[in-house]
C-alpha positions as CSV (number, residue, x, y, z in Angstrom):
1,X,41.0,-10.3,-26.4
2,X,41.6,-13.7,-25.5
3,X,39.8,-14.6,-22.0
4,X,40.9,-17.3,-19.9
5,X,39.4,-18.6,-16.7
6,X,40.7,-20.3,-13.6
7,X,38.5,-21.9,-10.5
8,X,40.3,-21.4,-7.3
9,X,40.6,-20.7,-3.4
10,X,44.0,-19.2,-2.9
11,X,43.9,-20.4,0.7
12,X,46.3,-18.7,0.7
13,X,47.9,-17.8,-2.7
14,X,51.0,-19.5,-3.2
15,X,54.0,-20.4,-5.8
16,X,52.1,-23.2,-7.2
17,X,49.2,-20.9,-8.0
18,X,51.7,-18.5,-9.8
19,X,52.9,-21.4,-11.7
20,X,49.3,-22.5,-12.7
21,X,48.8,-19.1,-13.8
22,X,52.0,-18.8,-16.0
23,X,51.6,-21.9,-17.5
24,X,48.1,-21.2,-18.4
25,X,48.8,-18.1,-20.2
26,X,51.7,-19.9,-22.2
27,X,49.4,-22.8,-23.5
28,X,46.3,-21.0,-24.1
29,X,47.8,-17.7,-25.2
30,X,45.0,-15.8,-23.1
31,X,45.5,-12.3,-23.0
32,X,43.2,-11.6,-19.8
33,X,42.7,-13.7,-17.0
34,X,39.4,-14.1,-14.7
35,X,39.4,-16.4,-11.4
36,X,36.0,-17.6,-9.7
37,X,37.2,-17.7,-6.0
38,X,35.5,-19.2,-3.0
39,X,34.7,-16.5,-0.5
40,X,34.7,-16.5,3.0
41,X,34.3,-20.4,3.4
42,X,36.0,-22.9,1.6
43,X,35.4,-26.4,-0.1
44,X,37.0,-28.4,2.5
45,X,34.3,-27.3,5.3
46,X,35.6,-24.4,7.3
47,X,36.8,-20.5,7.2
48,X,39.4,-19.5,4.8
49,X,42.5,-18.4,6.2
50,X,42.3,-14.6,5.5
51,X,39.3,-12.9,4.3
52,X,38.1,-12.8,0.4
53,X,39.3,-9.4,-0.1
54,X,42.9,-9.9,1.0
55,X,42.9,-13.5,-1.3
56,X,41.4,-11.5,-4.3
57,X,44.3,-8.9,-3.7
58,X,46.9,-11.6,-3.7
59,X,45.6,-12.9,-7.1
60,X,45.5,-9.3,-8.7
61,X,49.2,-9.0,-7.6
62,X,50.4,-12.1,-9.2
63,X,48.7,-12.1,-12.9
64,X,44.9,-12.3,-12.3
65,X,42.9,-9.6,-14.0
66,X,39.2,-10.0,-12.2
67,X,38.2,-11.9,-9.3
68,X,34.8,-13.0,-8.9
69,X,32.9,-14.7,-5.5
70,X,31.8,-18.4,-6.3
71,X,28.3,-18.1,-4.6
72,X,28.8,-19.5,-0.9
73,X,25.7,-21.9,-1.4
74,X,28.3,-23.6,-3.5
75,X,31.6,-22.8,-2.1
76,X,31.6,-25.2,1.0
77,X,30.1,-28.4,-0.5
78,X,31.0,-31.4,-2.4
79,X,33.6,-31.4,-5.0
80,X,30.6,-31.7,-7.3
81,X,28.9,-28.7,-6.2
82,X,31.8,-26.6,-5.6
83,X,32.5,-27.3,-9.4
84,X,28.9,-26.4,-10.5
85,X,29.3,-23.1,-8.6
86,X,32.6,-22.2,-10.4
87,X,31.9,-23.6,-13.7
88,X,28.6,-21.5,-13.7
89,X,30.2,-18.4,-12.4
90,X,32.8,-18.4,-15.4
91,X,30.2,-19.8,-18.2
92,X,27.7,-17.1,-17.2
93,X,30.0,-14.5,-18.3
94,X,29.6,-15.6,-22.0
95,X,33.0,-14.7,-23.0
96,X,35.5,-17.1,-21.4
97,X,37.5,-18.9,-24.3
98,X,39.1,-21.7,-21.8
99,X,39.4,-22.8,-18.2
100,X,42.0,-24.5,-16.5
101,X,42.7,-26.5,-13.4
102,X,45.5,-28.5,-11.8
103,X,45.6,-32.1,-12.0
104,X,48.0,-34.8,-10.8
105,X,47.3,-36.8,-13.8
106,X,48.3,-33.7,-16.3
107,X,46.1,-35.3,-19.2
108,X,43.2,-33.4,-20.4
109,X,42.6,-36.1,-23.0
110,X,42.5,-39.0,-20.3
111,X,40.4,-37.0,-17.7
112,X,37.9,-36.0,-20.2
113,X,37.2,-39.5,-21.5
114,X,36.8,-40.6,-18.0
115,X,34.7,-37.8,-17.0
116,X,32.2,-38.4,-19.9
117,X,32.1,-42.2,-18.8
118,X,31.2,-41.2,-15.5
119,X,28.7,-38.6,-16.6
120,X,27.2,-40.7,-19.3
121,X,27.0,-43.8,-17.0
122,X,25.8,-42.2,-13.7
123,X,22.8,-44.3,-13.1
124,X,24.5,-47.6,-13.6
125,X,27.5,-46.2,-11.5
126,X,24.9,-45.4,-8.7
127,X,23.4,-49.0,-8.8
128,X,26.7,-50.6,-8.8
129,X,27.8,-48.5,-5.9
130,X,24.6,-49.4,-3.8
131,X,25.6,-53.3,-4.5
132,X,29.2,-52.8,-3.6
133,X,28.3,-51.0,0.0
134,X,26.8,-54.0,0.9
135,X,29.9,-55.6,1.2
136,X,31.0,-53.1,3.8
137,X,33.0,-50.6,1.5
138,X,32.8,-47.3,2.3
139,X,30.8,-44.8,-0.4
140,X,34.1,-43.3,-1.5
141,X,35.4,-46.5,-2.1
142,X,32.5,-48.4,-3.6
143,X,32.3,-45.4,-6.2
144,X,36.1,-46.0,-7.1
145,X,35.5,-49.2,-7.4
146,X,32.5,-49.2,-9.7
147,X,34.2,-46.8,-12.1
148,X,37.0,-49.1,-12.3
149,X,34.7,-51.9,-13.2
150,X,32.9,-50.0,-16.1
151,X,35.6,-48.0,-17.5
152,X,37.9,-49.7,-19.9
153,X,39.5,-46.7,-21.9
154,X,42.4,-46.9,-19.8
155,X,44.0,-48.0,-16.3
156,X,42.6,-45.6,-13.9
157,X,45.2,-46.6,-11.1
158,X,45.3,-43.9,-8.7
159,X,43.6,-41.2,-10.6
160,X,40.4,-41.4,-8.7
161,X,42.6,-41.3,-5.4
162,X,44.0,-38.1,-6.0
163,X,42.0,-34.6,-4.8
164,X,43.2,-32.3,-7.7
165,X,42.2,-35.3,-10.2
166,X,38.7,-35.5,-8.7
167,X,37.9,-32.0,-8.6
168,X,39.2,-31.7,-12.3
169,X,36.5,-34.8,-13.1
170,X,33.8,-32.5,-11.8
171,X,34.8,-29.6,-13.8
172,X,34.5,-31.4,-16.8
173,X,31.4,-33.0,-15.8
174,X,29.8,-29.8,-15.1
175,X,30.9,-28.4,-18.5
176,X,29.4,-31.0,-20.2
177,X,26.2,-30.6,-18.6
178,X,26.2,-26.7,-19.6
179,X,27.2,-27.6,-22.8
180,X,30.0,-24.9,-22.5
181,X,31.9,-23.8,-25.3
182,X,34.9,-23.1,-23.0
183,X,38.1,-25.4,-23.4
184,X,38.9,-27.2,-20.8
185,X,43.0,-27.3,-19.9
186,X,44.8,-28.9,-17.4
187,X,48.0,-28.1,-15.9
188,X,50.0,-31.0,-14.3
189,X,50.4,-30.0,-10.3
190,X,54.0,-29.5,-9.3
191,X,55.6,-29.5,-5.8
192,X,53.8,-31.4,-2.5
193,X,50.6,-33.2,-2.5
194,X,47.4,-31.3,-1.7
195,X,47.5,-32.8,2.0
196,X,51.4,-32.8,2.5
197,X,52.2,-30.9,5.4
198,X,56.0,-30.7,4.4
199,X,56.6,-26.9,4.5
200,X,60.6,-27.2,3.4
201,X,59.8,-29.3,0.3
202,X,59.6,-27.6,-3.3
203,X,56.3,-25.9,-3.8
204,X,54.7,-26.8,-0.3
205,X,50.7,-27.3,-0.3
206,X,48.2,-24.7,0.6
207,X,47.6,-27.1,3.8
208,X,51.3,-26.7,4.9
209,X,51.4,-23.1,4.7
210,X,48.2,-22.9,6.6
211,X,49.7,-25.1,9.2
212,X,52.9,-23.1,9.3
213,X,51.0,-19.8,9.7
214,X,48.7,-21.3,12.3
215,X,51.4,-23.1,14.2
216,X,50.8,-24.3,17.3
217,X,48.1,-21.7,18.5
218,X,45.2,-24.1,17.2
219,X,46.1,-26.6,19.8
220,X,44.3,-26.8,23.2
221,X,45.5,-25.2,26.1
222,X,44.2,-25.9,29.8
223,X,41.4,-27.4,28.2
224,X,40.0,-24.8,26.3
225,X,40.2,-24.8,22.4
226,X,41.7,-21.6,20.7
227,X,39.8,-20.0,18.1
228,X,41.4,-17.0,16.5
229,X,44.8,-18.0,15.8
230,X,47.7,-15.2,16.4
231,X,50.6,-16.8,14.1
232,X,53.7,-18.1,16.1
233,X,55.7,-16.7,13.3
234,X,57.2,-13.1,13.3
235,X,57.6,-11.1,10.2
236,X,61.1,-12.1,10.1
237,X,60.2,-15.9,10.7
238,X,57.6,-15.5,7.8
239,X,60.1,-14.6,5.3
240,X,62.7,-17.3,6.4
241,X,60.2,-20.1,6.7
242,X,57.7,-19.3,4.1
243,X,59.7,-17.3,1.5
244,X,60.3,-20.2,-0.6
245,X,56.6,-21.0,-0.6
246,X,54.8,-17.7,-1.0
247,X,55.5,-14.8,-3.2
248,X,56.8,-11.7,-1.6
249,X,53.7,-9.8,-2.5
250,X,51.5,-12.1,-0.6
251,X,53.5,-12.1,2.5
252,X,53.2,-8.5,2.6
253,X,49.2,-8.9,2.5
254,X,49.5,-11.3,5.5
255,X,51.8,-9.4,7.5
256,X,49.5,-6.3,6.9
257,X,46.7,-8.3,8.1
258,X,48.5,-9.2,11.2
259,X,49.8,-5.9,11.8
260,X,46.4,-4.5,11.9
261,X,45.3,-7.3,14.8
262,X,43.2,-9.3,12.7
263,X,43.4,-13.1,13.3
264,X,44.0,-15.7,11.1
265,X,41.4,-18.2,11.0
266,X,41.5,-21.9,11.6
267,X,39.6,-25.3,12.2
268,X,38.9,-24.2,15.5
269,X,37.7,-20.7,15.0
270,X,33.9,-21.3,15.1
271,X,33.7,-24.4,17.1
272,X,31.9,-22.7,19.7
273,X,29.2,-21.3,17.7
274,X,28.6,-24.5,15.9
275,X,28.2,-26.1,19.6
276,X,25.3,-23.4,20.4
277,X,23.6,-24.1,17.2
278,X,23.4,-28.0,17.8
279,X,22.3,-27.4,21.4
280,X,19.6,-25.1,20.3
281,X,18.5,-26.8,17.1
282,X,18.2,-30.3,18.8
283,X,15.9,-32.6,17.0
284,X,15.8,-30.5,13.8
285,X,19.4,-30.6,12.4
286,X,18.3,-33.1,9.5
287,X,17.3,-29.8,7.9
288,X,20.6,-28.6,7.0
289,X,22.4,-29.8,4.1
290,X,24.4,-33.1,4.4
291,X,23.5,-33.8,8.0
292,X,21.8,-37.1,6.7
293,X,22.0,-40.8,7.3
294,X,21.9,-40.7,10.9
295,X,24.4,-37.9,11.1
296,X,22.2,-35.5,13.0
297,X,22.0,-37.8,16.0
298,X,25.6,-38.5,16.0
299,X,26.2,-34.6,16.0
300,X,24.0,-34.2,19.0
301,X,25.8,-37.1,20.7
302,X,29.3,-36.1,20.2
303,X,29.5,-32.3,19.5
304,X,28.8,-31.2,23.4
305,X,31.1,-33.6,24.5
306,X,34.0,-32.6,22.7
307,X,36.4,-29.8,23.7
308,X,37.7,-29.0,20.0
309,X,36.5,-29.2,16.3
310,X,39.3,-31.8,15.5
311,X,37.8,-34.0,18.6
312,X,34.5,-33.7,17.5
313,X,35.0,-34.6,13.6
314,X,37.0,-37.4,14.6
315,X,34.3,-38.9,16.9
316,X,31.9,-38.2,14.0
317,X,33.7,-39.7,11.2
318,X,33.1,-43.2,10.2
319,X,32.6,-45.3,7.3
320,X,29.7,-43.8,6.1
321,X,30.5,-40.1,6.9
322,X,34.1,-38.9,5.9
323,X,36.0,-36.1,7.6
324,X,35.3,-33.8,4.8
325,X,31.7,-34.3,4.9
326,X,31.4,-34.0,8.7
327,X,33.1,-30.6,8.6
328,X,31.1,-29.4,5.7
329,X,27.8,-30.7,7.5
330,X,29.0,-28.7,11.0
331,X,29.6,-25.7,8.6
332,X,26.5,-25.9,6.9
333,X,24.6,-25.8,10.4
334,X,26.6,-22.9,11.3
335,X,25.8,-20.7,8.1
336,X,22.4,-21.9,8.0
337,X,22.4,-23.7,4.6
338,X,19.5,-26.2,4.3
339,X,18.6,-29.0,2.1
340,X,15.9,-26.6,0.7
341,X,18.4,-24.3,-0.5
342,X,20.7,-26.5,-2.4
343,X,17.4,-28.2,-4.1
344,X,16.8,-24.7,-5.6
345,X,20.3,-24.4,-7.3
346,X,20.8,-28.3,-8.5
347,X,20.1,-27.7,-11.8
348,X,20.3,-24.1,-12.7
349,X,22.2,-23.5,-16.1
350,X,23.4,-19.6,-15.5
351,X,23.9,-17.5,-12.3
352,X,21.3,-14.4,-12.1
353,X,24.7,-12.4,-11.1
354,X,28.5,-12.1,-10.8
355,X,29.9,-10.8,-7.7
356,X,33.3,-8.7,-8.2
357,X,35.7,-8.7,-5.5
358,X,38.3,-7.2,-7.4
359,X,40.0,-6.1,-10.8
360,X,42.8,-4.5,-12.6
361,X,42.4,-2.3,-15.6
362,X,42.5,-5.2,-17.9
363,X,39.6,-6.5,-15.5
364,X,37.5,-3.6,-16.6
365,X,38.1,-4.9,-20.1
366,X,36.6,-8.4,-19.2
367,X,33.6,-6.6,-17.8
368,X,33.0,-4.6,-21.2
369,X,33.0,-7.8,-22.8
370,X,30.8,-9.6,-20.2
371,X,28.0,-6.8,-21.0
372,X,28.3,-7.1,-24.3
373,X,28.0,-11.0,-24.4
374,X,25.6,-11.7,-21.5
375,X,22.5,-10.3,-19.6
376,X,24.2,-11.3,-16.3
377,X,23.7,-8.9,-13.4
378,X,27.3,-7.3,-12.4
379,X,27.2,-7.0,-8.6
380,X,29.8,-4.7,-7.3
381,X,27.9,-3.1,-4.1
382,X,25.8,-5.7,-2.7
383,X,24.2,-2.5,-0.4
384,X,22.9,-1.3,-3.9
385,X,21.7,-4.8,-5.0
386,X,19.5,-5.3,-1.9
387,X,17.3,-2.6,-3.1
388,X,17.6,-3.4,-6.8
389,X,14.4,-4.6,-9.1
390,X,16.5,-7.9,-9.8
391,X,16.4,-8.6,-5.9
392,X,12.9,-8.0,-5.1
393,X,11.6,-9.8,-8.1
394,X,14.1,-12.7,-9.0
395,X,13.8,-15.4,-6.4
396,X,17.2,-17.4,-7.2
397,X,18.9,-13.7,-7.2
398,X,17.6,-12.8,-3.6
399,X,18.6,-16.3,-2.3
400,X,21.9,-16.3,-3.3
401,X,22.7,-13.0,-2.3
402,X,21.2,-13.6,1.0
403,X,23.2,-16.4,1.7
404,X,26.2,-14.5,0.5
405,X,25.6,-11.9,2.8
406,X,25.0,-13.9,5.9
407,X,28.0,-16.1,5.8
408,X,30.2,-12.9,5.2
409,X,28.3,-11.2,8.4
410,X,29.4,-14.5,10.3
411,X,33.0,-14.7,9.2
412,X,33.8,-11.1,9.8
413,X,32.3,-11.3,13.3
414,X,35.2,-13.3,14.1
415,X,37.8,-12.2,11.8
416,X,37.4,-8.5,13.0
417,X,37.0,-9.5,16.6
418,X,40.6,-8.4,17.6
419,X,39.8,-5.1,16.1
420,X,36.9,-3.4,17.2
421,X,37.3,-0.3,14.9
422,X,36.8,-2.5,12.0
423,X,34.0,-4.2,13.2
424,X,32.1,-0.9,14.3
425,X,32.2,0.1,10.4
426,X,29.5,-2.4,9.8
427,X,28.8,-5.3,7.3
428,X,32.2,-5.7,5.4
429,X,30.6,-6.3,2.4
430,X,28.7,-2.8,2.2
431,X,31.8,-0.9,2.3
432,X,35.0,-1.4,-0.1
433,X,38.5,-0.9,1.5
434,X,40.7,-1.9,-1.4
435,X,39.0,-1.1,-4.9
436,X,37.4,1.7,-6.3
437,X,34.6,0.3,-8.3
C-alpha cells in the first residue's frame, strides 16, 4: 500500500481538482489517497458554498478514498496557519508517503529551495520587512521585496505573487518544521487563475464557479443584503453553464442540495450576525485573532454603517489590512476564535485526533494502517468523543473539538434555515446522513 495525501477545500470540487488527483496518482504511483479538507469555513475567510459532508462526498466520488477535516482553528486563517493544520492532519497519520499541492510554478525543486530560504532566514526577513514598511510599502509587498533581495538561487519573478505558489511554499515550510518524511509533489495548475471570474474558459476557477452558482442573488436589493443564496441557475442551466467546469457527480450533489431547500452559502450570509457581535463586543474586539493594529477600532467604526459584507470589507481594507485579513478577522469574531486559542496551537507537532468526514472501502484500509503506525485518536462520532477520556483529560483535544463543534453549529443554523426538518434533528455533527461508520 502506498498512500498519497492532498490538502484541499473543494469549494466546490471541479475538474481542475480531478486533474490534480489523476496526475498525482500517476506521478507518485500511490494506491490510496487521503485528503485533509477544510470544514464549513474556508481559508479565504467565509463559509463554504456547501457543507463539509457534501464536499467530502464530491471528493469520494472522484478518486479520493478518505476525507479528514482540518481542525477549524486552522482552516480559516492565514496561508501559514492553514498549511500547518493541513500538514499536521496528514503527518499525524504516520503512514502517508507523499503529499501533493497545485502550483503555478510547477517545479518542486525551485519551490523547495525558496521555502528553505524563507524558513531558515525568517528572522532576517522579518527585520528587513520592518525596514521596508517604513518606506510606505504594505506588509505583503515589503515581504516580497525582502525575499527577492535575499534569495539568489534563481529569479523569483512572479512566484510570490501567485496564490497557489504562496500556499505551496507554506506547505513546504511546515514540512520542514515538522521534519516530515512525506515526499512533496507539486502539479502545475492548469486553466484559469485562482481569482479569475471567467466561467467559459478551460478549467474555470472555484471562485468563478461559486459566482456562477450564487449569481445575482448575493447583490443588494432595496437596501437589504441577501444572506442565503438561491442559485439563479435551474438544474438545466447548471448543466449548460457549468458542465464544462464540474463533473456530473458533483453537479448531481449540488442539485440535490438545492432540491431539498438548502441555500448556498455566500459572502453575505453571516453579515447580520457579525454586525450584532461587533455591537455587543464593543471595546473587546482585539481579543479575537487577527483583530490587531487598530483594526478593532476600524471595525467598530465601519461595520455598523455598512449594508453588506462587501461594503464593510472595502471600507476596512488599507495598506496594513488586506481584504483577506479583514474577512478572516471578521469571521474569527463570528466563530469566537481568540488570540489565546491560536497561542495554544502555534508550536504543536502532532494533532490529538483526526476527524473522519467520509471514506470508501479503501479509506478503511488507510485507517487500519493509521492504527498500526500512529497513536492518534480517530473521531468518527463527535457525540461519543465529547464523553471520552481524551476529551476530559487532554486540554488540546478538548479545545480543538469544542471549536470544531461550535463552528459547525453556527454554520448549520444558516445552512438548514430554509429546511426546518433538517434543523430540528439537532447538531449536524451528531448524526450522520451519508456514511455508515
